[in-house]
C-alpha positions in Angstrom: -7.9 5.8 9.8 -9.4 3.1 8.1 -12.9 1.1 8.5 -13.7 -1.7 6.1 -17.4 -3.2 7.3 -19.0 -6.1 5.3 -16.9 -5.4 2.2 -18.2 -8.0 -1.0 -16.4 -8.2 -4.3 -17.3 -10.1 -7.3 -15.6 -10.5 -10.8 -18.5 -11.8 -13.1 -20.1 -14.6 -11.3 -17.2 -15.1 -9.1 -17.3 -14.0 -5.5 -13.9 -12.6 -4.8 -14.3 -11.1 -1.1 -16.4 -12.3 1.5 -17.5 -9.9 4.0 -14.2 -8.5 4.8 -14.2 -6.5 8.4 -10.7 -4.5 9.6 -9.6 -1.8 10.8 -5.9 0.3 10.4 -4.6 2.5 12.7 -3.1 5.6 12.8 1.1 4.7 13.6 0.6 1.0 12.6 1.5 -1.1 9.8 -1.5 -3.6 9.2 0.1 -6.2 7.1 -2.3 -8.4 4.7 -1.0 -12.1 4.0 -1.8 -15.0 1.9 -1.4 -17.0 -0.9 -1.7 -15.9 -4.5 -5.7 -15.7 -5.9 -7.3 -15.1 -2.1 -8.2 -11.4 -3.3 -5.7 -9.6 -1.4 -5.0 -7.4 -4.8 -8.7 -7.2 -5.4 -9.0 -6.0 -1.9 -6.3 -2.9 -1.9 -8.1 -2.3 -5.9 -11.4 -2.0 -3.9 -10.1 0.4 -1.1 -8.5 2.6 -3.8 -11.9 2.7 -5.5 -10.1 1.0 -9.0 -12.6 -1.9 -9.2 -16.5 -0.4 -7.5 -17.4 -2.9 -4.3 -20.4 -4.8 -4.5 -21.4 -4.1 -0.9 -20.2 -3.0 2.5 -18.5 0.4 3.5 -15.1 2.0 3.7 -14.4 4.7 5.7 -11.5 6.7 5.9 -11.1 9.2 9.0 -14.5 8.7 9.7 -16.0 9.7 6.0 -17.6 7.3 3.8 -15.6 6.6 0.4 -17.4 3.9 -0.9 -19.0 5.6 -3.5 -15.9 8.0 -4.4 -13.9 7.8 -7.3 -10.0 6.6 -6.9 -9.1 10.5 -7.6 -11.2 12.0 -4.9 -9.8 9.2 -2.5 -6.3 10.7 -3.2 -7.5 13.9 -2.5 -8.9 13.0 1.0 -5.8 11.4 2.0 -5.4 8.0 0.4 -2.0 6.8 -1.5 -1.7 3.6 -3.2 1.6 2.2 -4.5 0.4 -1.1 -7.2 1.7 -4.1 -7.6 4.5 -4.0 -10.5 5.4 0.0 -9.5 3.3 1.1 -12.4 5.7 4.3 -12.5 5.8 5.9 -16.3 8.6 4.7 -17.9 8.8 7.8 -20.2 8.7 10.5 -17.9 11.5 11.9 -15.6 11.8 10.8 -12.1 11.0 14.3 -11.3 8.0 14.2 -13.8 6.7 10.7 -11.8 6.8 12.5 -8.5 5.1 16.1 -9.9 2.1 13.2 -11.4 1.9 12.3 -7.6 1.0 16.0 -6.7 -1.9 16.1 -9.6 -4.1 16.4 -6.8 -2.7 19.5 -5.2 -2.8 23.2 -6.3 -0.6 24.0 -9.2 3.1 24.7 -8.6 3.0 22.6 -5.3 6.6 22.0 -4.6 8.1 18.6 -4.3 8.6 17.9 -0.6 12.3 17.9 0.1 11.5 14.9 2.8 11.0 12.4 -0.5 14.8 12.9 -1.0 15.6 12.5 2.6 13.8 9.2 2.4 15.2 8.1 -0.9 18.3 10.1 -1.7 18.8 8.4 -4.9 15.9 9.9 -6.4 17.4 13.2 -6.0 20.4 12.0 -7.9 18.3 10.8 -11.1 15.7 13.4 -11.3 16.3 14.0 -14.8 16.6 10.3 -15.7 13.6 8.6 -17.5 11.8 6.0 -14.9 11.8 3.3 -17.2 15.6 3.6 -17.3 16.1 3.0 -13.3 16.4 -0.3 -12.0 13.2 -2.5 -10.6 14.7 -1.1 -6.8 14.8 2.5 -7.6 11.6 2.3 -9.3 10.0 1.1 -6.3 11.3 3.6 -4.4 10.0 6.2 -7.2 6.4 4.4 -6.9 6.5 4.6 -3.1 7.7 8.5 -3.1 5.2 9.4 -6.0 2.6 8.4 -3.5 3.8 10.2 -0.6 4.0 13.1 -2.3 0.6 14.6 -1.5 0.8 13.8 2.1 -1.8 10.9 2.3 -3.3 9.9 5.9 -3.5 6.2 4.5 -0.7 4.6 2.5 -1.5 1.2 0.7 1.1 -0.9 -0.8 0.8 -4.1 -3.3 3.9 -6.4 -2.6 6.4 -3.7 -2.7 9.4 -6.2 -2.3 8.5 -8.3 -5.7 11.6 -8.6 -7.5 13.6 -5.9 -5.6 17.3 -6.4 -4.5 17.8 -7.2 -0.8 19.8 -4.0 0.0 16.8 -1.9 -1.2 14.0 -4.4 0.6 16.0 -3.2 3.6 15.5 0.6 2.7 11.8 0.2 1.9 11.6 -2.0 5.0 13.3 1.1 6.8 11.2 4.0 5.1 7.7 2.0 6.2 8.6 1.0 9.7 9.8 5.6 10.3 6.5 6.5 8.3 4.4 4.5 10.7 6.2 5.6 14.1 5.6 9.1 13.0 2.0 8.7 14.1 0.5 10.6 11.4 -0.5 7.7 8.8 -1.6 4.5 8.5 -0.1 1.7 6.5 -1.8 -1.2 4.8 0.8 -3.7 3.4 0.0 -6.5 1.1 3.2 -8.9 1.1 4.1 -12.6 0.3 7.5 -12.3 2.0 7.1 -13.2 5.4 10.3 -12.5 7.1 9.7 -8.7 6.0 5.9 -8.7 6.7 6.7 -10.0 10.5 9.3 -7.3 11.2 7.0 -4.5 9.7 3.5 -5.7 11.2 2.0 -4.2 14.3 -1.5 -6.0 13.1 -1.5 -8.8 10.6 -4.5 -10.3 8.5 -4.4 -13.8 7.0 -6.7 -14.3 4.0 -8.0 -17.4 2.4 -10.6 -17.7 -0.4 -11.7 -14.1 -0.3 -12.1 -14.2 3.8 -10.0 -13.1 6.9 -9.2 -16.1 8.5 -6.8 -15.1 11.1 -5.8 -12.0 12.8 -3.9 -10.7 15.5 -0.8 -8.5 16.6 2.5 -8.7 14.6 4.5 -9.7 17.7 2.6 -12.7 17.6 2.6 -13.9 14.3 5.0 -16.9 15.0 3.5 -17.9 18.0 0.2 -18.4 16.1 1.5 -20.2 13.5 1.6 -17.8 10.8 4.4 -18.8 8.6 2.6 -22.1 8.6 -0.3 -21.0 7.3 2.0 -19.0 4.4 3.4 -22.3 3.7 0.8 -24.9 3.4 
């Protein structure tokens, strides 16, 4: 579903991403790991088109989207849950979800599945997003990204600042979405145990490069926990 080839990114004179190559397959969770400052969030912003890549290619379902705007990438099937959630605090839950449908025809209904995945959102439909707890806001951010039915969902540290019970709920939803087999998921995460439980494939980044990769079931044997702790 996603193929990244020779991806380079710079901020000013700083070379942030250095020739990244990887694929993310339908029905799998690809976990991107690494300490702060190694380029993980920059990678996701580059995939989303929030920042233009300097060179390389990003293919979604076989089509090159490297030059597409962010909103065109959403139309073509890319969903994004940014770090810090970035929901609209002054809008209601319903209005936030409708913002997720902005790329779809007018009056497209909010998918009922979102309320099956996150029942609390149905209860709080008319509550302002800014009045929700951090965990509820994260559920809203994920639901907003899912609203248009993406082929590829990318999430940037969805466990950050979230209570353990909701972390479990979010992990359950991510696994369920992957197991359906019609979506690829790319997850940036610092919480090793959460990442290891979900990963079908893992990538470890350091200084803008992928220094190790493999299957999720092999993470412990291949010393990924130690790489994260150094």
